[in-house]
N, C-alpha and C positions, 0 to 999 in steps of 0.2 A: 530268344531263338527255341522252338519247341524241343520239349524235352526229350522227345526219342527219335528225333530225327541224327542220324547217323549212327543209333544202337543197333547191335547184331542180334537179334530175338532167335533164342534156341541154336544159336552157333550157326545159322543158316541163312534169314531174312533180314537184310540191309537196308534198314528204313532211310528212302533216299528224300522223299521230301510229303508235306499234306495235301491231299487234294480235294477234300469236302470235311463237315462237320456235320452233323446230325443232331437228332434231342436224345442217342444213348450212346452214341460212342464218334468216334474219330475215325477217319479213311485216310491213309498213306500210300503213297508208291512204293513198291519196295523191288529188291530185285532178290529172288532165291538164287543162290550160291551153288546149293546141289545139283541144279536143274540150268543152270544159267538163263534162266526167264524172269520177266518181268510181272509182277504179281499185283495187286491189293490186300492191303492187311485193315481189316479195322478191330480198332482196339477200344473199349469199353469203358466209358468217363470213370474218372476217377471217383468220383463223388457216389455212383452205383456200384464201384466196385466193392465198396463197404459194404454194401448188403451179400452176406452169404447166401441168402435165399436167393436173390435175385441172380448174381451170379451161378448159382447151380441150375437157376431156371433156362438161363441164358448159355451156359454149355448144354443141356440138355438138347435144347431145342435148335443150337445149330445145328449140331451134331445130326439129328434129323433132318434139317434143311441140307445138311452135306449131302444126302443120299440123294437128293435128285439131280436128272441129267437130262436134260432139254435142251435144243438150241435156242429156247427162248427164254431161257432164266441164266440169269449169270451163275458159273459153275462157284463151288466152293471147294476148295481142294484140302484145308486143311485147319482144324481147330485144334487150339491150346489151351493149355488152363496150366497154370502156375500158383506160385502162393502171394504172385503180387501181380498176375496179368494175365487179362483174358481176352484174346483176337480171335477172328476169324480171316485163313488167307483166301483170296477168290481170283477169279478170273479178273485181269486189267481188262477194261472197258477203252478202244478207243472212238469216239462217239461224242455226243451232246444227251441232255436229258429231252423226254419228248417238252416236254415246258419251254425248255430255251429255243426246238424246234418250232413250237407254236408262235413263240414270241419273235422269233424269224420271220417267221410266214404272216406277221398281223393279228396272230391267237386265233385265226379261223382257217381251218384247211379245208380243199373240196371233198367230197362226201366218198370219193372214191379213195383218195388218201386216208383219209381216217378208216375206212372200211379195212385197207390193207394193214393199219398199226393194231386196230382193236383185234382183227381176226388171231394176230400173231400174241398178242397177251390174253386172250382166251384159253390159247391153245397151252400157253405156259398154265394158266391159272387149272386147268383141267387134268396136266400132269401131276402138278401138287397136290389137288384134292384128292386124286386117284392115291396119294402116298400120304393121305390124313393131313395132310400141311394147310392151314388156312392162313393168307398172308396177312389178312388185316391192317393193310396200311397201302392199297391201290392208288395210286395218284400219277400228274403227269411226271414228278419228281422223280419217281423212281422207276420210270420207265427209259431205258437208255436205246437212244437211235443209231445203229453204226454207219459207216459210212457205205455200206452195198445196200441200206434202206430195210434191214430188217430190226428187230427190235429185241433186247432180253429184258426180262424185269428182274429189278435189282432189288435188296434191302429188304432180306426177308427177317430183319433184326426184331420186330417185336411179334414175327409168327407164331402158332401155338397149332400144337398138334390137337386135331379134332376132339380128341375128347377132353383138352382144357376150354372148349369154347367159351367160357364166361370174360367179358369184358365190361371195363368201368371206365369211365369219361375222362381218363388221366390227362396229363400237361401233353403228352406227345398225342394221343386222339386228339385233341384240342388242335395241335398243330395242323393237323389235317382234315380239319372239321368239313370244310366244301369236298369232302369224299365219302364219309361215315355214311354208314345205313344208318334207318331211324333206328334198330335194335343195337346196336352199336351204341348211338347217342344214347339211348335210355340207360345201357348197360346191363341188356339183357343176355341172354343167352343167343350166341353167333353161331353159323355154321359156313359152309360153303357159298352158299345164296346170297351172305352180305358181301363177299368179295365180287360178286356179280354184279350187285347195288354200285358198288363205288366205278365198277368196270363201266356200267353205264353211265354216270357221271362221267366217265373220263370222254366217251363217246360222246355223250350231250356237248362238253366242253370244246372239243377237237368241231362238232359239224356248223356250232350257232356261234363260235367265239366269245361266249360269255359262261359264267358257270349259274347252273341250277336256281342256288339261292347266294346272297348274301345280306351282310346285316353290319350292326356296330362293332360288334364283339363277337367269340367263338360261341358263347352262350345261345346269343340269339341265331345263331346260324342251325348248330346244333337241334333248335327247337324248333326250326322251319323245317328241316331233314322229318321230325318226328310227327309235326302237323299240318303240313303242308304238300301240295303238290305244283311241281315250277307249269310256266307256261311250255306248252310242246311246241317243236323244235320249228316247226313249219309256220308257226306264228310269229317266229324271228325271221324265219325264210324259206320262204315259202318253193323255193326250188331244191328242199331237202327231200328225195322221196318216200312216198307215205310208208312203204315199207320198213325203210330204215328209222323211222319217225317211232315206228309200232315196235322194233326192234329194242330200240332208248329208252321208252317208257315202259317196255316190260320188265326190262332188265332191273330199271330205277321204281319197279310198284312200291308203296312202303310196305306192302305186308309181304312177310317172305313165302308164304303161300301161293302169291301171283304172279311171281319172279318164272324164272327159269330153273326147273328144278336141277340142273346142273351144267358145267360149263361145255358139257358135249352139246345139250339139246341147242343154247344158245348160239355154237360154233355149226350147228345144222342149219339153223334158220340164216346164219351169217351167209355159209356158203349156197345156199338156196338164192338169199337175195342178189350175192354176186355172178350167180349165173342168169336171173332174171330179175333185175331192176323192178320191173313193174308190176312184180307178184305183189298179192294182197293176203296179209297174214289174217286180216281180219278178226283182231284180237277186240274179245270185250271189253267192256269198262271193268278197270280193275279195283279189287277192293279196298278202301282208302276209310282205316279206322284210330284216325289222330288223338293223342290225349285229350281230353275234357279242358276248354278255355274256359274264362270268363265273358258273359254274356256280350260284353261291350267289346269283345275284342274277336268278336266273329266278325265275318266277311261273307258275301256273298261267293257261294260257291263256283267252281266252273269244270265241266266235264274231263275227262280226259280224251285227249283223241285218239278214234279206235280208227280211222281212216273214211266215214263216212259224213256227210255232211247235210246240214237242215238248205230247206231253198232259199233261205235268207241271207246264207253264206255265213249263219252260227251254228255251233253243235247243240244239238237238243241235250238233255239233261237224261244218263236211264232213269229207266222206270223206279228203280229198287237204288237209285242213290241214296244214300243215307244223308237229307236236307239237314238234319238237325248239328251238322258237323262244318265245319270252317275249312275255307281255303285261302289262304294268304299268298299274295304274288308282290315280293318287295325285291327292289333294285335299288340301287342307287347310281345318281348320275352326278359327275362334275361339268357343271356349265357355269362361265363367268364367275367362277369363284363359290360358286353359291350350290348347297348340297340341296336334291326333291328326292321327295318318296313316293313311288306309284303303287298304291292299294289295288284293292280288288276290283275288277270291272264290274258295273252294275248293267244286269241286262235292261234294254230299252221296251221290249215287246211288251207293251202293258194291253190288259182287256182297255175294251172304250170305256168311258165315263158312262154317265145315266145322262149328262147333256151331252155327250155324241150321240149317244143311243137315240133321244130324244129328235136331236137332228137329221139321223137316219131317215126317222120315222114320216118327219115332217116332208123330207125330201120324195117319198114315195106317190105323196099326192098329185107330182109333177108329172107322172107319167099317166100313159091311159090304162085304163081299167079292162081287165080281160074278161070272158066267160067264164061260168060255174066251174069248177075241178071235180067237184064232188062225182060223178058218173066214172071220170080216172081212176079216182080215188079208191071207189069199190071194186072195179075190176080188177086192181094193184093187188087189193087184198083177196079176192077170189084166187087169185094165181097164185099167191105166199100159200094161202091154207090147202092148194092143191098140193103142190109141192111139197108143203111139210110132212100132210098125211103119207104121201107115197114114201119119202124118208122114214117117217115114223113105222111103216111096215115093212120095209127092210131090213131095220135094225133091229127091228123085236123079232121078225120071223128067219132073216137069210143069214145076217151076220149080229148073231147076239149081242159077239164081244168085239164088237167093230172097234167101239168109242171107250173100252175099259181099258186103263192105262196097266201096262204088264208092269209086276214088279220086277224092281233093278236092285243090283247089289254093286258096292264098290270095290274096286279093285286095289289091293295093298301096293306099297312102293315097295319092290323088292331091288331095286338099281342097286350099286353098290355093297350090298350083302354078300357073304361066302355060302356059295351053295350049300358045300356039303354042313355046314352049320345052321341051316333054316329050313332044308330039304323036308323035314319031321316036325318043324316048328309047327303046333297046331296053334299055337297061340298068337301066333303075327297070320300065318296061311290061312285060319278059320276054315271056312270051306271048302277053298282049292286046294288042290293037287299040283306039285310041280312036275314038269316035262323037261327034261333035259334037254338041249336043243345043241345047235353046232358049239365047238369052240373057236373062238378064233383070237388072231395075235390082235395085243390091245397092250396100252400102256397100265391098264388096271393091273392089280396083284392077281397070279393066276389062283381060277378058282374062284375069280369076283362076277356076280351077275353085271354083266353090261347093258343089256338090251331085255325086254320083257312082251310079251304077247297074250293077252290084251294088256294094256299101258295101264300105269295109274292113276293118269286124269280122267280114264271112264268110268264109266256104270254100265254094268253088262246084267243080260236075262239071267234068270232063275238057272235056265241047262246050261250055262256055261260054268264049268265047274273047274277047269285046268288053264294053269297060267305056263306058256312055253318059253324058256330064260336059254339066252344067249350068254356061253361064259367065258371071261378072258382067260388066253391061255399063255398070260405074259406080256410083256413087249419084244418085239423081234430083234433079237439080242445075238450076237457074237462071242463066242467063247475065245477069251486071250489067249493064245498060243505059248507054251514056252522055247523063247528063243536063245538060251544060252547053248554054247557051242558053237553057234551057228556065225558066219560072217553076213557080213552086211547088207551085201546086194543079195544074198539067199534071203534073208531076212524078211526085206520089204519086199520081195514079188511074194513071197507068202503070204505077209499080211493086207497087201494089195487085194491077192484071191481070196482071201475072205470076207472082204468089205471095211476092212482096216485102214488107215492112213498115217504112213508111217512122215514124221515130220523130218522134211528137208533145209537145210544139210543138217545131219545129228550132230552130237556134242562128241569132240574126240577128246580123250586123255591118255597119258603116258600111261604103261601098265608093263611091270617088270615079267609076269606070268602070262599074261593073253597074248599073243601074236598078233600081229598089224592087221587093222581091215577085220577082227572080230569083236564080237558082242560083249563088252563089259557088263551093264546091267540094261535095263528098260523100264517103263512107269506106260500104262499101269499093269500089275503084277500079272501074274499067270494065271488062269482060271476065274477071272472076273467077268462075267456076262455085261458086255458091253454094247452100245446102240452102233451100228453100223455108221461109218463116217468116223469114228472115235479117233482122234489124232494119238500117235504111241509116238514117244520119245525115246529113241535110242542114245546110249555111249559106247562111242567105238574104238577102240584100240588105237594107239598110234606106237603101239611097243614098247620096249625098253626107252626110258629118256637118255636122248644125246648126251654124253659129258663132254665139256671141252679140255685139254689140257695143252702145254706149252712144250712145243716139239724142242728135246735136248738135241745139245750138240756132235753130231758123230766123227767131226772131222776128227784125224789121229786114231782114232778107233781100230782096232781089229775087226777083221770081217766078223768074226766067232764073239766079239763082243759087241758089237753093233747089232746082230742079232737076237742077243740075250735080252738086248736093251728095249730093243722092237717089241717083244714078247711080254716084258715086265709093266711097258707101259700099255699094252692093253691097243698096239698098234697091229695093224694087218701085215704078219710076217710072209704071210702064202705068197700075197701079189705086188710085195716090194721086188724093186729090181737091182741086181748088184753086176755093176761091168767094170770089167778090170781094164787098162788102159797101162802104157810105159807113160814113167814119170821119175823125171834122174832126181828132181828135189825131195820126194817124198818113200820114205820107206816101204819098200816090197810086203803088200798085205793090209794094210792101210787104209781109212779112207781118205780120199781128196778133197772131196766134195759131197753136197746134197741137196735135195728136194724133197719135200719145201724146206727153206732155209730155217736156219737154226733158230729156236727162240718165238718162231711164231705160234699163232694158237690153231688148233686142228681139233677135230673130234674123234673118238674113240673109232679105233676101227679104222684108221688111214692110212694108204700103203706109203711106202718112202723111198725115194730113188737114189743108190750110193755109188761113186765112182769109187772103185780100189785102185790103190797103186799097184802094176807090177814092178816098179823099178824102172832103170834106165833101161832103155832099148837097145841089145847088143850090137846092133846095124851103126849106131849113131857113136858108137866108140871110139876114142882116138886109135888111130893105129901106133904100133909100138914104136919109140922116139927113134932113127935113124943112128946109125954107127958115126963116131966121132969123124970117120976120114970118108963118110958121106954126106956130105950138109945137104943135099937135097936140093932139089930146084928152089927159086927164090919164091917165098909166098908172098903176096903183096897183103899191106894193112887193110883191116875190116871198116865199113862204116856203118853206126847205126841207120837204120831204113826203118818206116810205117805204111805198113800197104794196107790197102782196103778190100774186101769180101763182101760180098752180098746177100744174107741168109733170108730167106723167103720163110714167112710166117704163117701159111695157110695149114689150117686144120685145129691152129691154136685160138685161145681165149683170153681175153684181158691179159695181165702184166705178164710175160716171160721174163726170164733170166739166160741169158746167153753166154757160153766159154768156149775159147777157140785154145785148142793143145795142139802142141808141136811136139814132137819125140814125147808126149806124155807131160810137158813142162806147158803152162797157161803161158801163151803170146798176146792174150787179147780176151776182153768181155765187153759186155753192153747188157741194158735192159730196153724192152717196147713196150707198148702198148697194141698187143694183136687187132683190138677192135676199130683202133686207130688209122694202123699202117698193117701194108700185105708186104711190105720187106723192110729191113733195117741193115744198112751199112756199117759192118764192124772193123775196128781198128786192128791191124796184126802187126807185132813190132819185131822185129829182126836186124840183120845186117847183111853189109853188099859182101858176096863171097859164099853166099850157102847155096845160090844158084834157087832154081826151083824145087821148093819143098810141098809137100800135102800136107795139111794141118785139118784137127778132127774139129767137128763143131756139135754142139753138146746145149741143147734146150731144156730147162727146167730137168739137167740131170739126165736126161736122155738123150743116146745120139743122135744127131741130126744132119748128118754127111759128110762128106770132106771137101776141101777145095784145094787149088793148085795155086801158089803163091812165087809169081818169081821177083826173090829180091834183089836179082842184079840188073834187071831191066830199067 
């Protein structure tokens, strides 16, 4: 059994089960006892936890990731560091990985579904990059698909802040080698564009159903990322839109400078394509500068698809494409138990051989000879000379600068910089001055430049010396209000009014000080800036905890003693009832019976009903005995008899206790279930000679009316 299952971390998180294992950590399902919710906990592997430097980096980078807040990123709730354990508390996702989803769909998705998923992934990367966080391990295994079709990017376990963006080809990187960027495979400096390359590979796999590079070993795949360019998606499936192919190949450009400059730029193209699938981005051939390879390993180069096609169906190479470099296309197939490898395809469009050329010349003899063509040739030369002279005259006299190229200057890239820090930086700006444009709400930090005009991918004329920048005012957030002293309904209305979402139902707890229905605590804390729609968990008071006690036996107590006992036991004296009746068998002033019955369990504050004796009824006292000389009339002997009265149970619930009294003495009793019977017959005991008498009925200790009983009939 796993050593952590069943453990309680920091007296808060109870580990329930292991849900996943990665290269750096294990992930467990756990319950947070403080907020009563399920969470996921990632615990650093024991062997890595022995390295103090690794633990420090893991902790620092985890805290940075915990600051991310985006609907497409798995939320990090807590980061804990102790002498023997490092762990991260995260949102528990009810879903499957994108890799599992693709496998269920046969490894290939239709392009609309792929567009839906990759758009959300790029949005998540844009948010992380704006906070200086680079994921470094984007792959379908780290993208969760929820039941509603939304996705969340997970596992920032090897994420780095941008200032530490160097990479080595570690075992963890080799585990994800099919998705790493060329600079990551080389161990070179990486930045946000490395994540965009990996996102491009994920998009490539979704729309084609296969990875761009395969190999026998991770190292061989990594080398292909450095030295090769894959088959374009439309070569594998011609139904893929050309614009989506262009986006994919631009994101996967080998050179970072040829990729999208930011996630926002890639997202803009995805949105344009979503609005118009027939759009043509017309990206030129991307730069390809692989590592040098031995001559024997070089194969023929095939161009990147740019949307245009040669008349023969093949795509022509760009004129400036480096012919000295190689492009390898390797993939492996399993068929009938044999493996085969397909290398670069050779062009078949060869020039005619000398033998073919001679054959063409010989065939000309079979056609009829035409007349001389030199007059036409001379006329054409004359026309061309005339046109040339006219053009020369215009260029030299009227348009002297028409064909002289204007000098242009590159524009520096300012996006992502802080305006106040660079507005006077002449080393960065050079000949340009900054013009502050509008400030808009954005996920980037306040003061960050999010757009510029002209853009950095343009060269401008000498007359252009100003760059107008758009500045981020920070994300559109809501400040968490104080909820202390509010009742739950008022707090919920206030939260919804400012765009936050109270969790329903809230958590309830007993509290001896806070009134029932009022807020005990809440999360997030007061004053935090939150994205609209953030959930707020409230803990609501149920009032003081209700205590149970055993009801004492009041029978035989005086009324004063009973009242004192009720007060001492925290019962409700104010609402308790005391009814006095005649009873010849119980001393006046003492309790005859009670309800609830003695020794039953009741809660504090329960009211008690007591029947107090007034002693015998004076009207029933026997007359003075007659004088001896007056024997009186003959009195017939009496005989015991039993009569029945019908007691109505309307208005009562559950089991009821019924007592019948005659002249204060109990002459009948019984119990009944009011839920099952509307009335019940109760036996009343007496004797002949008593005539018609009136008996009193008590239900649960409370008077329930009187009945007349004829004992002589």
